[in-house]
C-alpha positions in Angstrom: 139.1 76.1 123.1 137.0 78.3 125.5 134.3 80.1 123.5 131.3 82.4 123.6 128.7 82.2 120.9 126.6 85.1 119.5 123.7 84.2 117.3 119.9 84.6 116.9 118.5 83.0 113.7 117.4 79.4 112.8 120.6 79.2 110.8 122.6 80.2 113.8 120.8 77.7 116.0 121.9 74.9 113.7 125.5 76.1 113.8 125.3 76.2 117.6 124.1 72.6 117.7 127.3 71.5 115.9 129.6 73.8 118.0 128.1 72.4 121.2 129.2 68.8 120.5 132.7 69.9 119.6 135.7 70.5 122.0 134.7 74.2 121.7 131.3 74.0 123.3 130.4 77.6 124.4 130.4 78.6 128.0 128.0 81.4 127.2 125.5 82.0 124.5 124.5 85.6 123.7 121.3 86.3 121.7 118.7 89.0 121.1 115.8 89.6 123.5 112.5 87.8 123.0 110.3 89.4 120.4 106.7 89.2 119.2 106.3 86.8 116.3 103.6 85.1 114.3 100.0 85.9 113.6 99.2 86.1 117.3 102.1 88.4 118.0 103.1 86.4 121.0 106.3 87.0 122.8 108.7 84.2 121.8 112.5 83.5 122.3 114.9 83.5 119.3 115.8 80.1 117.9 119.2 80.3 119.4 117.8 80.9 122.9 115.6 77.8 122.6 118.6 75.7 121.6 120.9 77.1 124.3 118.3 76.1 127.0 117.9 72.6 125.5 121.7 72.3 125.5 122.0 73.5 129.1 124.3 76.4 128.1 124.2 79.7 130.0 122.2 82.3 128.2 122.4 86.1 128.1 119.9 88.3 126.1 121.1 91.9 126.3 119.2 94.8 124.7 122.5 96.0 123.2 125.4 93.6 122.8 127.8 96.6 122.6 126.8 98.0 126.0 129.2 98.0 128.9 127.1 95.4 130.7 127.1 93.0 127.7 130.8 93.5 127.1 131.5 92.8 130.8 129.4 89.6 130.7 131.2 88.3 127.7 134.6 89.1 129.2 133.7 87.3 132.4 133.4 84.1 130.4 137.1 84.6 129.5 136.7 83.3 125.9 139.7 82.5 123.7 137.4 83.1 120.8 134.0 84.6 120.2 132.0 82.9 117.4 129.3 84.9 115.6 126.5 83.7 113.3 123.3 85.4 112.3 123.2 87.7 115.3 121.1 90.3 113.6 122.8 93.4 115.0 126.1 95.1 114.3 129.0 94.3 116.6 130.9 97.6 117.2 134.1 98.8 118.8 135.4 98.4 121.4 133.8 94.9 121.5 135.2 94.0 118.1 138.7 94.4 119.3 138.4 92.9 122.8 138.3 89.2 121.7 139.4 87.0 118.8 136.3 86.7 116.7 135.1 84.4 114.0 132.0 85.1 111.9 130.0 82.5 109.9 128.7 84.1 106.8 126.6 82.1 104.2 128.2 83.2 101.0 131.5 83.2 99.2 132.8 86.6 100.2 133.2 89.2 98.8 130.0 88.2 96.9 126.8 88.9 98.8 128.0 90.8 101.8 125.0 91.9 103.9 121.8 90.7 105.5 120.2 88.4 102.9 123.0 86.5 101.1 121.1 83.2 100.6 118.0 84.9 99.2 120.0 87.1 96.9 122.1 84.3 95.6 119.0 82.3 94.6 117.2 85.3 93.2 120.2 86.2 91.1 120.4 82.8 89.6 123.8 82.0 91.0 125.0 78.4 90.4 126.9 78.2 93.6 127.3 79.9 96.9 129.0 78.7 100.1 130.1 79.6 103.6 132.9 81.9 104.7 134.6 82.0 108.1 136.0 85.5 108.5 137.1 88.0 111.1 134.4 90.7 111.6 135.5 94.4 111.2 133.8 97.7 111.3 133.0 97.5 107.6 130.1 95.0 107.0 131.3 91.5 106.1 134.6 93.0 104.7 137.0 91.4 107.1 139.8 88.9 106.3 138.9 85.4 105.4 140.0 82.3 107.3 138.1 79.5 105.5 135.7 79.2 102.5 133.9 76.3 101.1 131.5 76.2 98.1 128.0 74.7 97.9 126.1 74.2 94.6 122.7 75.8 94.3 120.4 73.1 92.8 117.8 74.0 90.3 114.9 73.4 92.7 116.6 74.8 95.8 114.5 77.3 97.9 115.7 79.2 100.9 114.7 76.4 103.2 116.7 73.6 101.5 119.8 75.7 100.7 120.0 77.3 104.1 119.8 73.9 105.8 122.8 72.7 103.8 124.8 75.9 104.4 124.1 75.9 108.1 125.4 72.3 108.4 128.5 73.4 106.4 128.9 76.5 108.5 129.0 74.5 111.7 131.6 72.2 110.3 133.8 75.0 109.0 133.5 76.9 112.3 134.7 73.9 114.3 137.5 73.4 111.7 138.6 77.0 112.2 138.7 76.6 116.0 140.5 73.3 115.9 143.5 74.6 114.0 143.3 78.4 113.6 144.1 79.1 110.0 146.0 82.0 108.4 143.8 84.9 107.4 143.8 86.5 103.9 142.3 89.8 102.9 139.2 89.9 100.7 139.5 90.7 97.0 138.7 94.2 96.0 136.8 92.9 92.9 133.5 91.0 92.8 131.9 92.8 95.8 128.1 92.6 95.8 125.7 93.5 98.6 122.7 91.4 99.7 120.3 94.0 100.9 117.7 93.1 103.6 114.5 91.8 102.1 111.9 94.6 102.2 108.2 94.6 101.6 108.6 95.5 97.9 110.9 92.5 97.4 108.0 90.1 98.1 105.8 91.3 95.3 105.9 89.2 92.1 106.3 92.2 89.8 104.7 91.3 86.5 107.2 93.6 84.7 109.9 91.1 85.5 110.5 87.9 83.4 109.0 84.6 84.5 112.4 83.1 85.3 113.2 86.0 87.6 109.8 85.6 89.4 110.3 81.8 89.7 113.6 82.4 91.5 112.0 85.0 93.7 109.4 82.5 94.9 112.2 80.0 95.8 114.4 82.7 97.4 111.6 83.7 99.8 110.1 80.3 100.7 109.2 79.3 103.3 110.3 82.0 105.7 109.1 85.2 104.1 106.9 84.4 101.1 106.4 86.1 97.7 102.9 87.1 96.6 100.8 88.3 93.7 98.2 91.1 93.9 94.7 89.7 93.0 92.2 91.8 91.0 89.9 92.1 94.0 92.5 93.8 96.2 93.8 90.8 98.0 97.3 89.2 98.2 97.9 85.6 97.4 101.1 84.1 98.7 102.9 81.8 96.3 104.9 78.9 97.7 105.8 77.0 94.4 105.9 78.2 90.8 107.3 77.3 87.4 108.0 79.1 84.2 105.1 78.6 81.7 104.1 79.5 78.2 102.7 83.0 77.9 99.3 82.1 76.3 98.9 85.8 75.4 98.5 86.9 79.0 99.1 90.6 79.9 101.7 91.3 82.6 99.8 90.9 85.9 96.9 89.0 84.4 95.7 86.0 86.4 94.0 83.2 84.4 93.2 79.5 84.3 94.7 77.7 81.3 94.1 73.9 80.9 93.3 73.6 84.6 96.5 75.5 85.6 96.8 78.9 87.3 98.9 81.2 85.2 100.2 84.7 86.0 101.3 87.0 83.2 104.8 88.4 83.2 107.2 90.1 80.9 107.7 87.9 77.9 105.7 84.9 79.3 103.9 83.6 82.3 104.4 82.0 85.6 102.5 78.9 86.7 101.5 79.1 90.3 101.6 75.6 91.6 101.0 76.0 95.4 99.5 79.0 97.0 98.6 80.2 100.5 95.5 82.4 100.7 95.3 84.8 103.7 93.9 83.1 106.8 93.9 79.6 105.2 96.2 76.7 104.8 98.6 76.3 101.9 97.0 74.4 99.0 97.6 73.2 95.4 96.6 75.8 92.9 93.9 73.4 91.5 92.1 73.5 94.9 92.3 77.3 95.0 90.9 77.6 91.5 87.8 75.7 92.5 87.1 78.1 95.3 87.7 81.2 93.3 86.4 80.2 89.8 83.6 82.8 89.8 85.9 85.7 90.7 88.5 84.6 88.1 85.8 84.4 85.4 84.6 87.9 86.3 
């Protein structure tokens, strides 16, 4: 089947790799413009752009995918289907109705519609999530469903490990939907939840939350965004790995060393910070960080 692929993220780049080795290899890949990323704020292409170049697929990076220019470029590829995954901008009318479209969404819709379904599923303590292939509509992630497949969320899964499995599953499901176009069914009206975009406040390990909620937040935001605690000397400490620990009488927000381990007080208990990432330095075990900051912690 002749296809055009719209995607931007790392997740979408993995799905593109699978689509490219199928009979539905895209004739055109559409992605977002290059942007400034990283500590040096250097201009860099999106992951999908890098993969498209490696795969030798024609690449188009419009400022606005809904513009007349972008719509004409997509139409010129004469796609029988347009596949969308992690594009990062809304697809609007009339583009939505100009082609048969399939969207790869990493949740079991209607649960976790929206921008951050993987993070929100981990943070909520869900035992499973999955991938849905659906037809996009004007209402966000509310279109009819073609295929769904579940994936267990393992106790130690973080965003990195879970998204890797879901991206692989998403690629397989997309190819399956293109191989033999399935019947669509409308989404259920019940069980709808929204995965809001991760904001600055979502990164803070709020000591008013319980330790298990904070431990899930650490996993949900690692390694791509990162959660952090506020240190007493007005500095942020990123937390890469953590575990629920005994409270040891810590006040919420109190940071202390107990039996050689770094503990952070939370509601009804404490969080053990196992691996941290100080600003401007490399990630390290909490034990190494403790040795460097022993005097400040004691003070």
